[in-house]
NUKOL-645426 format. One record per residue (C-alpha): residue in one letter; y, x, z. Coordinates in nm, 2 decimals, m for minus. Each point is the difference from the previous one (the first is absolute). Layout:
% NUKOL-645426
R aa  north   east     up
R  a      Y      X      Z
...
END
This chain:
% NUKOL-645426
R aa  north   east     up
R  m  m5.09   9.40  m4.22
R  t   0.09  m0.24  m0.31
R  k   0.09  m0.30   0.20
R  p   0.14  m0.07   0.36
R  p  m0.27  m0.11   0.22
R  r  m0.02  m0.36   0.14
R  t   0.01  m0.16   0.35
R  r  m0.09  m0.34   0.13
R  i   0.28  m0.20   0.20
R  a  m0.19  m0.34  m0.01
R  s  m0.33  m0.11  m0.02
R  d   0.03  m0.09  m0.37
R  l   0.31   0.24  m0.08
R  d  m0.03   0.35  m0.07
R  i   0.30   0.21  m0.13
R  s   0.11   0.35  m0.15
R  r   0.11   0.23   0.29
R  m   0.27   0.07  m0.23
R  v   0.25  m0.30  m0.04
R  c   0.24  m0.06  m0.28
R  g   0.30  m0.11   0.19
R  l   0.24  m0.21  m0.23
R  w   0.33  m0.01   0.20
R  q   0.16   0.24  m0.26
R  v   0.00  m0.28  m0.24
R  a   0.28  m0.16   0.22
R  d   0.19   0.34  m0.06
R  m  m0.04   0.00  m0.36
R  e   0.12  m0.37  m0.05
R  k   0.27   0.02   0.25
R  d   0.28  m0.02  m0.30
R  g  m0.14  m0.33  m0.11
R  t  m0.22   0.13  m0.24
R  t  m0.35  m0.15   0.03
R  l  m0.30   0.22  m0.12
R  d  m0.19  m0.14  m0.28
R  p  m0.30  m0.14   0.15
R  h  m0.26   0.09  m0.26
R  s   0.11   0.36  m0.04
R  a   0.02   0.04   0.38
R  a  m0.36  m0.15   0.03
R  a  m0.12   0.24  m0.25
R  h   0.11   0.30   0.26
R  l  m0.19  m0.18   0.25
R  a  m0.31  m0.03  m0.24
R  a   0.02   0.40  m0.02
R  y   0.00   0.03   0.39
R  a  m0.31  m0.24   0.02
R  a  m0.18   0.16  m0.25
R  a   0.03   0.31   0.19
R  g  m0.13  m0.10   0.31
R  f   0.34  m0.12   0.16
R  d  m0.08  m0.33  m0.03
R  s   0.15  m0.14   0.33
R  f   0.37  m0.11  m0.01
R  d   0.22  m0.07   0.26
R  m   0.32  m0.21  m0.03
R  a   0.25  m0.28   0.15
R  d   0.21  m0.31  m0.05
R  h   0.32   0.19   0.00
R  y  m0.15   0.30  m0.23
R  g   0.17  m0.13  m0.34
R  s  m0.26  m0.12  m0.24
R  a  m0.29   0.20   0.16
R  e  m0.19  m0.31   0.04
R  i   0.05  m0.13  m0.36
R  i  m0.11   0.32  m0.14
R  t  m0.28   0.01   0.20
R  g  m0.08  m0.34  m0.09
R  t   0.03   0.11  m0.35
R  l  m0.24   0.26   0.06
R  l  m0.27  m0.22   0.18
R  k  m0.01  m0.26  m0.29
R  r  m0.16   0.26  m0.23
R  y  m0.33   0.03   0.21
R  s  m0.26  m0.26  m0.04
R  a  m0.20  m0.17   0.27
R  e  m0.27   0.25  m0.05
R  q   0.20   0.29   0.00
R  r   0.09   0.17   0.32
R  r   0.39  m0.04   0.04
R  p   0.25   0.20   0.16
R  v   0.06  m0.08   0.36
R  a   0.36  m0.13   0.06
R  f   0.15  m0.02   0.37
R  t   0.36  m0.13   0.05
R  k   0.24  m0.08   0.26
R  w   0.19  m0.31   0.13
R  c   0.28   0.09   0.17
R  p   0.19  m0.35   0.10
R  e   0.32  m0.02   0.19
R  p  m0.06  m0.08   0.37
R  g   0.01  m0.37   0.06
R  p  m0.23  m0.30   0.05
R  m  m0.34   0.08  m0.16
R  t  m0.13  m0.36  m0.06
R  r  m0.33  m0.04  m0.19
R  d   0.21  m0.12  m0.33
R  v   0.22   0.35   0.03
R  v  m0.28   0.22   0.03
R  r  m0.22  m0.17  m0.27
R  r   0.34   0.01  m0.24
R  g   0.01   0.41   0.07
R  v  m0.37   0.03  m0.06
R  q  m0.02  m0.20  m0.32
R  e   0.27   0.19  m0.15
R  r  m0.18   0.28   0.03
R  l  m0.31  m0.13  m0.16
R  d   0.20  m0.15  m0.27
R  r   0.19   0.35  m0.08
R  l  m0.36   0.16   0.01
R  g  m0.13  m0.26  m0.17
R  v  m0.32   0.00   0.21
R  t  m0.18  m0.25   0.24
R  s  m0.07   0.22   0.25
R  v   0.26   0.27   0.14
R  d  m0.20   0.35   0.03
R  l   0.18   0.11   0.32
R  l   0.32  m0.20   0.13
R  q   0.22   0.22   0.22
R  f   0.24  m0.19   0.24
R  h   0.35   0.16   0.09
R  w   0.22  m0.16   0.29
R  w   0.34   0.12   0.10
R  s   0.06  m0.07   0.35
R  f  m0.30  m0.06   0.25
R  e   0.25  m0.20   0.23
R  h  m0.07  m0.28  m0.26
R  p  m0.32  m0.11   0.07
R  a  m0.08  m0.18  m0.32
R  w  m0.18   0.28  m0.11
R  l  m0.32  m0.12   0.18
R  d   0.04  m0.31  m0.14
R  a   0.02   0.14  m0.35
R  l  m0.31   0.24   0.05
R  h  m0.22  m0.31   0.13
R  e   0.10  m0.17  m0.32
R  m  m0.13   0.28  m0.23
R  k  m0.33   0.00   0.22
R  a  m0.02  m0.31  m0.08
R  m   0.06   0.06  m0.40
R  q  m0.26   0.27   0.00
R  e  m0.25  m0.23   0.13
R  e   0.08  m0.23  m0.28
R  g  m0.09   0.30  m0.26
R  l   0.40   0.07  m0.07
R  i   0.01   0.34   0.17
R  r  m0.28   0.22   0.00
R  a   0.14   0.23   0.29
R  i   0.32  m0.02   0.24
R  g   0.20   0.30   0.01
R  v   0.34   0.04   0.22
R  t   0.25   0.31  m0.09
R  n   0.24   0.19   0.25
R  f  m0.17  m0.15   0.30
R  d   0.02   0.21   0.28
R  a  m0.31   0.03   0.27
R  a   0.11  m0.24   0.22
R  h   0.04  m0.30  m0.26
R  l  m0.31   0.08  m0.16
R  g  m0.16   0.00   0.30
R  l   0.15  m0.33   0.09
R  a  m0.11  m0.15  m0.34
R  l  m0.36   0.11   0.03
R  a  m0.03  m0.13   0.36
R  d   0.13  m0.34  m0.12
R  g  m0.28  m0.01  m0.27
R  i   0.16   0.11  m0.32
R  p  m0.28   0.19  m0.22
R  i   0.25   0.32  m0.09
R  a  m0.17   0.21  m0.24
R  t   0.30   0.27  m0.04
R  n   0.29   0.09   0.11
R  q   0.24   0.18  m0.26
R  v   0.25   0.25   0.16
R  s   0.21   0.31  m0.05
R  f  m0.23   0.31   0.05
R  s   0.08   0.36  m0.07
R  m   0.00   0.33   0.09
R  v   0.37  m0.07   0.13
R  d  m0.05  m0.35   0.12
R  r  m0.31   0.04   0.22
R  r   0.05  m0.31   0.21
R  a  m0.32  m0.17  m0.17
R  a  m0.21   0.28   0.17
R  g   0.04  m0.15   0.36
R  d  m0.06  m0.30   0.18
R  l   0.00  m0.20  m0.34
R  s  m0.31   0.21  m0.14
R  e  m0.17  m0.01   0.36
R  l   0.01  m0.40  m0.04
R  c  m0.13  m0.01  m0.32
R  r  m0.30   0.18   0.03
R  a  m0.07  m0.19   0.31
R  r   0.04  m0.33  m0.23
R  g  m0.10   0.09  m0.31
R  v   0.35  m0.03  m0.20
R  r   0.07   0.26  m0.26
R  l   0.33   0.16  m0.08
R  l   0.18   0.03  m0.33
R  a   0.22   0.29  m0.01
R  y   0.33  m0.02  m0.20
R  g   0.29   0.27   0.00
R  t  m0.28   0.27   0.04
R  l   0.18   0.20  m0.27
R  c   0.35  m0.06   0.18
R  g   0.14  m0.13  m0.36
R  g  m0.12   0.31  m0.16
R  f   0.15   0.23   0.25
R  l  m0.30   0.14   0.09
R  s  m0.05   0.21  m0.28
R  e   0.06   0.37  m0.16
R  k   0.32  m0.16  m0.16
R  w   0.19   0.00   0.33
R  l  m0.15   0.33   0.15
R  g   0.27   0.22   0.08
R  k   0.27  m0.23  m0.14
R  p   0.35  m0.07   0.12
R  e  m0.02  m0.34   0.21
R  p   0.13  m0.27  m0.26
R  r   0.30  m0.20   0.07
R  a   0.03  m0.28  m0.26
R  i  m0.30  m0.19  m0.07
R  a   0.01  m0.31  m0.24
R  d  m0.42  m0.04   0.02
R  w  m0.06  m0.29   0.26
R  s  m0.32   0.14   0.10
R  k   0.14   0.37   0.07
R  s   0.30  m0.17   0.17
R  k  m0.25  m0.15   0.25
R  y  m0.19   0.29   0.06
R  k   0.27   0.26   0.03
R  r   0.11  m0.23   0.31
R  f  m0.36   0.05   0.12
R  i   0.06   0.41  m0.06
R  d   0.32  m0.04   0.23
R  a  m0.15  m0.18   0.26
R  a  m0.28   0.25   0.03
R  g   0.23   0.30   0.07
R  g   0.20   0.03  m0.31
R  w  m0.03   0.22  m0.37
R  d  m0.09   0.37   0.18
R  r  m0.30  m0.13   0.23
R  f  m0.12  m0.20  m0.32
R  q   0.01   0.32  m0.19
R  a  m0.25   0.16   0.27
R  l  m0.22  m0.30  m0.04
R  l   0.03   0.05  m0.40
R  a  m0.07   0.38   0.07
R  a  m0.30  m0.02   0.20
R  a  m0.18  m0.30  m0.27
R  n   0.08   0.25  m0.28
R  s  m0.19   0.29   0.20
R  i  m0.28  m0.24   0.03
R  a   0.02  m0.13  m0.35
R  r  m0.02   0.35  m0.12
R  k  m0.30   0.07   0.20
R  h  m0.19  m0.27  m0.14
R  g   0.13   0.01  m0.34
R  v   0.19  m0.36   0.01
R  s   0.36  m0.09   0.00
R  i   0.22  m0.14   0.30
R  s  m0.04  m0.35  m0.07
R  n  m0.40   0.04  m0.02
R  v   0.04   0.15   0.37
R  a   0.25  m0.27   0.10
R  t  m0.25  m0.28  m0.13
R  r  m0.31   0.19   0.11
R  w   0.16   0.04   0.37
R  v   0.02  m0.41   0.02
R  l  m0.35  m0.08  m0.15
R  e  m0.16   0.20   0.25
R  h   0.11  m0.23   0.28
R  d  m0.27  m0.24   0.05
R  s   0.17  m0.31   0.02
R  v   0.18   0.04  m0.34
R  a  m0.18  m0.20  m0.28
R  a   0.21   0.13  m0.30
R  v   0.35   0.14  m0.07
R  i   0.25  m0.18  m0.19
R  i   0.14   0.23  m0.31
R  g   0.34  m0.13  m0.18
R  a  m0.11  m0.07  m0.39
R  r   0.29   0.03  m0.18
R  l  m0.09  m0.18  m0.31
R  g   0.00   0.19  m0.33
R  e   0.16   0.31   0.16
R  s  m0.13   0.24   0.26
R  e  m0.36  m0.06   0.02
R  h  m0.19   0.27   0.20
R  r  m0.36  m0.14  m0.01
R  d  m0.18   0.35  m0.02
R  d   0.18   0.19   0.23
R  n  m0.01  m0.31   0.26
R  l  m0.38   0.01  m0.04
R  k   0.01   0.37   0.12
R  a   0.04  m0.17   0.38
R  f  m0.35  m0.08   0.01
R  g  m0.13   0.33  m0.11
R  f   0.05   0.20   0.33
R  a   0.03  m0.02   0.37
R  l   0.25   0.12   0.27
R  d  m0.16   0.22   0.23
R  a   0.08   0.13   0.35
R  a   0.25   0.25  m0.12
R  d   0.18  m0.24  m0.23
R  n   0.02  m0.26   0.28
R  m   0.14   0.27   0.24
R  l   0.28   0.10  m0.26
R  l   0.11  m0.37  m0.04
R  g  m0.01  m0.04   0.37
R  q   0.26   0.31   0.05
R  a   0.22  m0.17  m0.23
R  f  m0.04  m0.35   0.13
R  a   0.08   0.12   0.37
R  a   0.32   0.16  m0.15
R  m   0.12  m0.34  m0.16
R  t   0.13  m0.33   0.21
R  p  m0.25  m0.30   0.01
R  i   0.13  m0.28  m0.19
R  p   0.10  m0.27   0.28
R  g  m0.18  m0.31   0.06
R  d  m0.32  m0.12  m0.13
R  c  m0.07  m0.10  m0.36
R  g   0.21  m0.27  m0.16
R  d   0.30   0.06   0.26
R  e   0.22   0.15  m0.27
R  y  m0.01  m0.34  m0.15
R  r   0.10  m0.18   0.35
R  k   0.23   0.22   0.19
R  p   0.19   0.35  m0.02
R  p   0.00   0.25  m0.12
R  f  m0.08  m0.23  m0.33
R  l  m0.18   0.24  m0.24
R  t  m0.04  m0.23  m0.33
R  a   0.19   0.06  m0.34
R  s   0.27  m0.24   0.09
R  g   0.04   0.16   0.36
R  d   0.15  m0.19   0.27
R  l  m0.15  m0.35   0.00
R  s   0.16  m0.15   0.32
R  h   0.22  m0.22  m0.23
R  h  m0.33  m0.13  m0.14
R  l  m0.20  m0.04   0.35
R  s   0.33  m0.21   0.15
R  a  m0.01  m0.24  m0.26
R  i  m0.33  m0.08   0.10
R  p   0.00  m0.35   0.15
R  s  m0.07  m0.04   0.41
R  a  m0.35  m0.10   0.06
R  y   0.14  m0.20   0.27
R  e   0.31  m0.27   0.06
R  a   0.27   0.10   0.25
R  l   0.16  m0.32   0.14
R  p   0.27  m0.07   0.26
R  m  m0.08  m0.06   0.35
R  q   0.07  m0.34   0.13
R  h   0.13   0.09   0.36
R  r   0.17   0.32  m0.03
R  k   0.15   0.24  m0.24
R  g  m0.27   0.19  m0.17
R  t  m0.28  m0.01  m0.26
R  r  m0.36  m0.06   0.04
R  i  m0.25   0.06  m0.27
R  s  m0.32  m0.22  m0.10
R  t  m0.30   0.10  m0.19
R  g  m0.12  m0.34  m0.06
R  s  m0.27   0.03   0.24
R  v  m0.14  m0.37   0.11
R  w   0.01   0.12   0.39
R  e   0.39   0.10  m0.01
R  p   0.11  m0.37   0.06
R  i  m0.30  m0.10   0.15
R  a   0.05   0.26   0.28
R  g   0.37   0.03  m0.05
R  y   0.07   0.35  m0.05
R  s   0.15   0.20  m0.31
R  r  m0.14   0.30  m0.15
R  a   0.29   0.20   0.07
R  v   0.33  m0.06   0.14
R  r   0.34   0.18  m0.03
R  v   0.26  m0.05   0.28
R  k   0.31   0.25  m0.09
R  d  m0.16   0.38  m0.04
R  m  m0.36  m0.10   0.16
R  i  m0.29  m0.13  m0.20
R  c  m0.30  m0.11   0.18
R  v  m0.32  m0.03  m0.17
R  s  m0.26  m0.24   0.12
R  g  m0.39   0.13   0.11
R  t  m0.12   0.01  m0.41
R  t  m0.33  m0.01  m0.08
R  a  m0.18   0.04  m0.36
R  t   0.05  m0.39  m0.12
R  h   0.05  m0.01  m0.36
R  s   0.20  m0.34  m0.17
R  s  m0.04  m0.24   0.31
R  s  m0.33   0.02   0.14
R  r  m0.26   0.29  m0.16
R  c  m0.09   0.31   0.21
R  v   0.02   0.30  m0.23
R  a  m0.29   0.27   0.05
R  p  m0.19  m0.15   0.25
R  g  m0.18   0.24   0.22
R  d   0.25   0.29  m0.08
R  p   0.25   0.07   0.22
R  g   0.12   0.26  m0.19
R  a   0.07  m0.16  m0.34
R  q   0.14  m0.30   0.22
R  a   0.24   0.25   0.15
R  v   0.12   0.10  m0.33
R  y   0.07  m0.36  m0.09
R  i   0.16  m0.09   0.31
R  l   0.23   0.31  m0.02
R  d   0.15  m0.14  m0.36
R  k   0.04  m0.31   0.14
R  i   0.23   0.14   0.27
R  a   0.17   0.19  m0.24
R  a   0.06  m0.28  m0.25
R  s   0.11  m0.23   0.31
R  l   0.25   0.27   0.10
R  a   0.14   0.04  m0.35
R  a   0.03  m0.39  m0.03
R  a   0.23   0.04   0.33
R  g   0.21   0.28  m0.15
R  g  m0.20   0.26   0.18
R  r  m0.23   0.30  m0.09
R  i  m0.31   0.14   0.11
R  e   0.19   0.32   0.12
R  d   0.19  m0.24   0.23
R  v  m0.31  m0.06   0.23
R  v   0.04   0.13   0.33
R  r  m0.28  m0.13   0.19
R  t  m0.38  m0.14  m0.13
R  r  m0.24  m0.16   0.22
R  i  m0.39  m0.03  m0.11
R  y  m0.24  m0.23   0.11
R  l  m0.37   0.07  m0.06
R  r  m0.30  m0.21   0.01
R  h  m0.23   0.32   0.10
R  a   0.18   0.27   0.16
R  g  m0.27   0.23  m0.21
R  n   0.20  m0.05  m0.33
R  w   0.30   0.16   0.12
R  e  m0.03   0.32  m0.27
R  p  m0.01  m0.21  m0.34
R  v   0.30  m0.22   0.13
R  s   0.17   0.29   0.16
R  r  m0.02   0.21  m0.34
R  a   0.13  m0.33  m0.21
R  h   0.30   0.00   0.28
R  g   0.05   0.39  m0.06
R  r   0.01  m0.03  m0.34
R  v   0.31  m0.22   0.00
R  f   0.14   0.12   0.29
R  g  m0.09   0.38   0.02
R  t   0.35   0.10  m0.06
R  i   0.19  m0.27   0.19
R  l  m0.18   0.01   0.32
R  p   0.11  m0.32   0.18
R  a  m0.15  m0.10   0.33
R  n  m0.32  m0.13   0.02
R  t  m0.26  m0.17   0.22
R  l  m0.37  m0.08  m0.10
R  v  m0.21  m0.22   0.25
R  e  m0.33  m0.19  m0.05
R  a   0.00  m0.39  m0.05
R  r  m0.17  m0.27  m0.07
R  l   0.10  m0.14  m0.33
R  v  m0.06  m0.31  m0.17
R  g  m0.20  m0.09  m0.34
R  d  m0.12   0.34  m0.20
R  y   0.30   0.22   0.09
R  e  m0.05   0.34   0.11
R  v   0.35   0.11   0.09
R  e   0.32  m0.17   0.06
R  i   0.34   0.21  m0.03
R  e   0.35  m0.09   0.09
R  a   0.33   0.20  m0.07
R  d   0.39   0.01   0.11
R  a   0.25   0.18  m0.22
R  v   0.34   0.08   0.05
R  i   0.22  m0.03  m0.31
R  g   0.13   0.35  m0.08
R  a  m0.24   0.20   0.24
R  a  m0.08   0.21  m0.27
R  d   0.35   0.10  m0.14
END
């Protein structure tokens, strides 16, 4: 094979199954020196000529968008130009029409295009509900022709499902996926198969650790490279260096059997998941370029014996905790910069904390039109007790989220409850009781699974009953919490 195969991720958009990731541009520019866009674009042109013509970047990958824009200018309207993905990663806060359009327009301007091929959206904390506003405005921009396809990045299965249920036409979800980090092979892949969403897998080579270079080598102690710092944390979380060496040994045995490299085996393992559209391989422009070797991943297939050998190595490892994207939102923070709790604590509260008028305490308002009409608060804190009112999937002041989908509504509600608790100085871990009201008792399972995703280790007291609910709401949930209950 001389070029990587292609796959379709949207009705009018096909990509290489091996995408060039440009995150290392930021690493190369971290000393303040900016890469020359013309010489860097020439390196991208060499990738494109070899069939690696799909490039992934983000607003925070240094000058990657500008470099790619310089490349795209070299193609006439009659020529098939490379495909450019980028990401928009705004800080949580109100996602007004103006905020979203400014963010997207900056991507258009830096790339020098009239339509972004694939615009991928990242959101730090789902407790702040404005992420749905951003995606709905992006949908409007897609309908105007400013975005060809909408993607998300680091979304877990629950929130990807919620976005889809709320009418967002998501084409892709870019997540960590490797023989070390196998979270995407579970619920997320199942959802993607059912809904036609394709996964873009990054971290497939664990920053280069999944290679012969590290087979039989002592554990590294000092790592300067951002990418390797991140994936060493994944290796530690997966059981440590010795278990990782056992995985490398298994992959090496398979590699020798097929006459390929360990990296080829690691790549092939991810590509053989039917939910995966493509793997993203880091391109360090002008330095290590392994195009010919990378192509070997398409020249063989893993057989039953290979998968059994890998399965034995997987069984000895510790599964990475949580779902995809959790590494950015909760401990253990498996990122290049490590602990992100300071960043998350700086995110503005979604709701307003106000003093109570007739007793000592705090009340939380979400701005709902019904709170002043009916005379209630979303939550009330008195001393160490927080009581959260019956909560529905009402977005902003009146819109019902994900009508007809009880599981998706429950996901949204539990985020809203968590945000209410945080505004009152509590945490979801402080919850000691929940009550669930279902329009139809037969919908207990998707709602219970959403509840279990949040409370599976907290295990509060719980009651679930069938009730006649108003409007399009399928479920309503209330919660009581005691501050310090989790300490």
